[in-house]
C-alpha positions, 0 to 999 in steps of 0.5 A: 703177760708181763708188762713192758711198762710201769705206771707210777700211782698214788698208794692211797688212790691210784691217781697219777703221780708226779715228781715235785722239784719244790718239795723233792717228793712225788705228789698225787695229782688227785688227792695231794698226798706226798711220798719220798723217792725212796719209798716210791722207788722201793714199792715199784723196784720189782715192777720196773726190774720186770718191765725192763726184763721183758722189754729187753726180752721182746727186743731180742726176740724181735731182733731174730724175727724177719721183718714184716710189712705192716698193714698201717705204717709204711717201712719209713713210718714205722722205722724207729717206732715202738709200740706198747700198752698203758698198764692203767687203761690199755690204751696203746703208746706209740713212742720213738725208740729213745722215749724212755718216759712218757704220759698216757694221753687218755688217763693221764698217768705217768708211764716209764718203759721198760728196757730203755734205762736199764743194763748198759742204758742205765744212767748213772746220774739224774738231776731232778727238776727243781723248777715246776711248769708254772715257773716255766710258764712265768719265765717264757711270759717274760721272755716274750714281753717287749717282743712287739713283732711277736706273732700273736699266736706265740703269746697266747696262753694255750701255746705257752701251756704246751711246754713240756719237762724233759729229762735229756741224756747227757755225757759228762766227761772228766779230764786232765789237761796240760799245757805249756807255751813259749812266746816273745813278749815285747813292750815298746816306749817312745820319746822325742830327741829334738827332731826325731822320735825315738822308740825303744823295744825290749823283747823277753822270752816268756814261757809258761806251763800248767795243768787244769782238772775238768770235772763233768763237762756237759754234752747232749747225747740226743740228736734231736736237742740242738747242741747250741741251745743245750750248750746256751742253758748251762751251767748246771749245779752238779751238787744236786746230782742223785743216783739215778732212780726211775722214781725221779721220772714220773711227770716228765718225758725222758730220752736215752741217749742216741749218740754215745759217749765216743761220738760225743767226745769230740765236742767235750775235747775242744771245749776243754782244749779252749778253756786250757788254751784260754787259761794259758793265754791269760797268764801272758799279760803285762806286754805291749805285744805277745807272739807265740812261738810254740804251743803244746796242749794236751787234754786226756778224757778219763771218764764219761759219766751218763746222766739225765738232765732237766730241761723244760722245752717248747717246740713249735712250727711257724710258717714251715720253720722250727722254733725252740724254747729251752729252759734249764729245769734247775736254774731257770737260765733260758734261750729261745728262737722267736719268729718275726711277724712281718706284717706287724713289722710293716705296720709299725714301719708304715705307722712311723714313716707316713707321719714323718713323710707328712712333716717333711712335705709340710716343711718343703712347702714352707 
């Protein structure tokens, strides 16, 4: 029976491989051997293609079969879940429908799922991780420093070590924009003449027009990722973009998009529109006042590229609330939601207020 998954193993010792951003090679976790991406890509090309074909065929068969009740999962629980076997140890891997790469929890082998990043779902580009897990942990530790009211559980090394590298699906939009505007500019000058203040105002007919080209404006294509976090860790350096290859995935999680280019286009359009408007307005300086009369801004979206971009993520629940830390896996730029331990705040306030009250009482007695 053909496998629907592919394990990337060391040719020397069969240990699990992971992509190392520092060296740009795939490194064995056991024997330390290092391999060029192209060599591993060539070695596993046929196996990955077979896994993609098998997975796509099974998906088509499943779509034709009537839905059956599961003895284990309820219909709500099973919705969007997929099951496959680890080629190394045979363990069952249960993933959601967007998971494209994961790690077997039993044998530790990186596993790339077939059919998730092939055919129409195949990304055009991938931006490999440049910063490793040690760097991400160090960044997070520094981020926590000085946060006096952070719960102790967040500062524990066991918690920080749960950070995971994820290739997040992004749409990168190209566009051409043109803008023109007409404004009334005013410059005012005042001077005194005897008992009067005389103000002279000059009015100007201000007209501006120009064009702008946008290349690869990013919008994440995953409904699981908070848009504010993904926007906050920009920019990415697209000079390191590579043609997509599954050989960059071992050692990391990867998702495929569940929001297509059309669904994400409005966010990209709004960003380009606002940037064009800001650039147009920036040319109207030199006046004490500027009043718009008319503006016409047009953004023509020309192309959307599908790419996987690197993000280090730590997701935590604290007292029924979700908190997410995200770091750009290429530049180290980070953003994080942090909880506040109210008991520590109360203790700090008590430690400050009680001595102050004692001093105040002493002064009143005097």
